N, C-alpha and C positions, 0 to 999 in steps of 0.2 A: 412265913413262907418254910414248910417241912419237904426237904425231896423224900419221896418213898422207895425210889428204885433207881437204878442206872444200868444201863446197856451202851455198848459199843460196838460199831460196824462200819466197816468201809470210811473210816477217819470220821465219823461222827460219833459225838458222845449225846446219849438221851437220856433226859432226868425227869421222871414223873416228878410232880409238886401239888402240894394241898397248902390252897392260901386262906384261911379262914376255912370256908366249906366249899370253895372254888378249885376243881383239879383243872391241872393244866401239865404242860411239857416244856422243856427246854433241851432245844438242841445246840450244841457246840462244837467247833472241829477239837477233832483230837491233839491235834500239834498245839492248840491254846492259842487264845487272841485276847490279850487282857485290853480291854478299851476298844475291842473293834465293835462296830456297829450290831444294834441290837433293831430285829424287826419283829414287829408284832403282828402277828397272822390270824386273822380271822375268819372262820369257818361259814358256809354259806346255809340257810335255811333246812332244818331238818338232818344236818349234819353234826360233826363234832369234831373235837381236836385232833384225832388220828383218821380222819376221813382222808382215802387216797390222796385227793388232791393236795389236801393240807400236807401230808406226808413228802410227798413228791415236791412240793415248791420248798418245804422246810429242808427237806436235805440239798436240793440245787442251790439254797442261797448258802449253806454253810461249805458245801465242797466247791462252789465257783468262786467264792470271795471270802471265806473265813467268819461269815457274818454270825452271830448267835440269833435264834429265832425263838420264840416263844408264843404258845397257843392255848386258849383257856376254852373250856365249854362253855357255850353261851347259856343263858339261864333257860333251864328247862331242857337242855339238849344234851346228849350224851350221857354221863354218868351222874346228871343232877336230876333229880326229881321235878315232874311237873308239879305248878301249883295248880288250883280249880280255875285260875284264869287261863293259864295255858292251854287245859283241857279243853275249856269251852274254846278259844282261838282255833285250836286245833280242829276240832270237830266242825264249826263254821266253817273253816277254810276245806276241810274235806267234802263238805255238803255242798258248798259252791262249785267245786272243782266235777264232782258228779253230776251236778244240774248243767254242766255248761255255762255257769254264772260266771261274771267278772269276779276275778278275786283280788282286785287292786284296793279297794277300800279295807279289805278285810287285812292284807298285808302290810297296809299303812299303820293301821293298829298294832298289830304285833310288832313291828318293828319302833313304833315308839314305847310300847311297854318294856322292850326288851334292851332299848337304849338307855331308858331311865333306870334299869339295873343294872346294864353291864358296863356305862362308863365310868362309875366309880370303882368298880371289881377291876377293871383294866388301869386305872391311876394307882391302886393299890398294888397291883402289880409290877408296875413301873418302878414305885417307890420299893418294893421287897427285893427285885432283881438289880437295881443299883447299888444295893448294898453288899453284892456278892463281889469278890477281889477281881473276878475275870471279866465283869461288866463295868462297875463302878459308874460314878456320878458324869464322867465326861464324853462317855460312849455315844454317838448321836445316834438317834431312835428314827426309825419309818414304821410306817403302818400299810399293811396290805389288807385288802378286803372288798369283794365283788359281792353283789347282791345282798343278803342279810347283812354280810360284813360290809357293806358300804351304810346300812342303815344303822349301825351302831358307830361305825368308823368316821362319819363326818361330825355327827355330835361330839366324839370323843377329841378329834383333831380339831374342831374350834374352842374348844376349853382348855387342850392340853399343850402348854408350849414347848415341852420337852420333845415332840414331834417334829420333825422339821423336813419330811418329805411322806408323801403317801399316794399309794395307787388304789383307786376305787374305780367303778361300775357298774354295770347292769342293774341299773336302778334308776327311777324317776326322781322330778324334783318334789313331788308332793312332801311336806312338812319338812323339807332338807333345805329349802332356799334359804332361809334365814341363816341358818348355820354355816351353810357353804360359803355364805357372803362374809364369815368372818376368818374364812381361812386363806392364807396368803403365802404358804408355803408351797414348793413345786408339787404340781398334780400330774398322774398320767391316769388318763380316764377311758377304760374299756367301754365300748358299745356295740351289741350286737344289732346289725343292720336290720336282721329278719325277728328282732325279739317278739314270740308269739305272747310273752307275759309284760314287757314294760314298752309301752308306747315310745315309740323312736322320738318324736318331738318331745317327751318328758325329760328322756335322758340327755339331750340336747339342751332342754333348758338347764339342767342341774349342771351341766358343765360350763356352761355360761354364767351361772350363779356363783361359780369360786372367784374370788378378787385374788387369787396368784396371780401374779406377773409372768410366771411360767405354767404354764398348763398344756397338756399334749393330750388331744385328742385321736385315739385308736379304735377307728370304725371298722369292722370285721363282717363279712356276709356270714348269716346262720342265725340258728334259733338262739334262745336264750341259756340253754346248756352247751353251746358250741364253741366256746372262746378257745380260738388255737392255742395248742401247745407251746407256738414260739413266743406267745404272750409271757410266759414264765422267763425266758431267756431276757427279752426287754425289761422286764422289771428289774432282772439282777444288774442289767447296767444302769437303770434309771438311779436305782439305791448307788451303786457305786460313784456315779457322778455326785450325786447330791450329800450322800453321807461319807463316801471313802475317796475323796477326788484325789489323793496322794497315793495311793496303793498301801495305807499304812497294814490292810487285812492282808494275810497270806491267800494269794489265789491258788 
């Protein structure tokens, strides 16, 4: 992991890094928080590590609880070049959208391909971040990712024992049921009741598939992109309960 730049504002240190060929960002509190929880933050489809929603959540996690937060550009997103497969998938998706055809089967294929590439990248990122003195191997780890982030995060959490709690949502059970059944950590799951892209029954089926003894369903009215902003505060509280119950991180 090589840090390429560092800035600081409003109590948050922001460091860009490169791990192999994967670009990422690490946000940390200026006040220092050695051993504070680390949140892995995954962006949605077509977005990148600095998308407005990613930045907003990252800063909220840092300023509200003193967490460290890391985000990566998913394969074929942000500063990463697209492969020929990526280009074909994007073209097929745009064609289906223009024709008003179902995009579910195309999205499923995209997520399968992305997860196969992204899961090892996230695991390597955890390895590298745990070598930093301000994080270390004892810092508990959480994962936040909805939509495409769930398509990557569920397979990752299923095979990564260092993740202790996760927020998923806005995606259906297709191809994810088997991985979800291997997940036992606490889960908070977001469901948009009027989602025009994800069938409600499929989302409920994915929630049901998690083997976690503690899992909470947050169903909100609205479409796919209408997740309420207050869910960010809910995620802060969720991670505080499960990763920092004694209030070790500075609030």
